[in-house]
Phi, psi and omega in degrees: 000136184283146180253172174292143181293163182237112184252119183262121181224168150264107192316321193258006177288135182288333174296316179292329171300324174298321176296313180302310181313306187296316178298318178295317176304319181286342185074027181272122181295135177204156181239118186269134177242099183269139180222161177282155179308154179079319174281333186299318187302328177310315189279329176295316180294317176298338176277009183060045180237197176274183183275345186265162168242160010276154173229133183245122170255111192290170177297336175279350177095000173286153182249124173252122200255009175207168175301318186289316176306321181292321171308305185296321180295315181295316175305307185301306183297324180268351183062037186287334182077016190282331170266110189299170175287176182303149181125193178304320175306316183288318179298315180293319180297321181295320176298322182290316181295322182287329180289311177295321182285322182274328183246302182296317183297312171300320182297311176299321181290326180285320172310302187294308180299327180299331181261324186281335183295326181279351174268072205296316189294313189279333179280325175299319178297312176302312179295327180304332180291341186244355186283121169308167181298321188278355177247013185286339183293339176289345181257011181229245183295335180277004187300312179301325172298310182296321179300308181303314183302314186294318182293323176291313187294328186253008181047054182262116172214180184304317187289319173295325174295324177291325177296319181293319177305315180299317186293316174307308181304322181293310180301316181296321179302314182294325174290321183295319178295324177294327186272349190301334185277358176097005175303150177274334181230163182278340179224112180074205188248019176212170185295142176226176175303336181292310180301313176303322178288317181300313175303314181286325181277348171274348182316315177288003179248344183246330187047074173296130182274079183231146184301327182268006168272141187248014173292160171301153181282158186307314183283004172263353180284151169302143179303325178298324177282327178293325179301328179277318188295309184306317173298324173299321176297325183279342174300157174309309187290323180289325179288322176304307180306309181298334168296318181291322173305305183301314193272338187235007180250127175308127171294156181301325185275006181222040181300156188284153184295135175098344181278124178239138184225143172207141182232000000 
């Protein structure tokens, strides 16, 4: 008998957010196990996976090692049709998925961390809300250690943050070029994995004010980051991503039947 899937996450990770979104759209029962950065790798390695999150251990005991793998699994299990059938639509969707996974996701993550890690008081309080009991020391006296590990792992410095900002502008411009003809979705006339991936992985640059998003709220951002975020939210690509959040993300008060979540 299959059991509820186990989803190992960093709760506020946008890659993990994409995994949750996919599973919930498909109505797949799962139990979330959230950990702070650096600590999460201990649990993903025990699950015979990589050092990164998210990792899904399915009810049948299979392991899915990335948000894109989880999205594909959810799409197939739920019959969502997020991945088009063979042909030009599939090719276009795959190109977008690769672009967002390899370029946009790392860039938005580096941008957000680059500004938030130095906002010590508010960031420590924010992390504390997600930390399991045994990891809470990292939100107190262990915070300098955690901050140093994140900076090293993601190669965060002023130059890399600026490069990431430029890359976000570049990807947004590509999305805007695709949307310039008035289409509502990136591929075809309905939601696909490309739209879902763009909306989820742009979250650390847009901070959607949606019940299911776990990014800090806009009014909690440092002013320097907010001056970058607000113009991005007003761009065509930003408005598109926020519309996907509003129109296609289950609100917290109306989660699909059978979905269980715990952190």
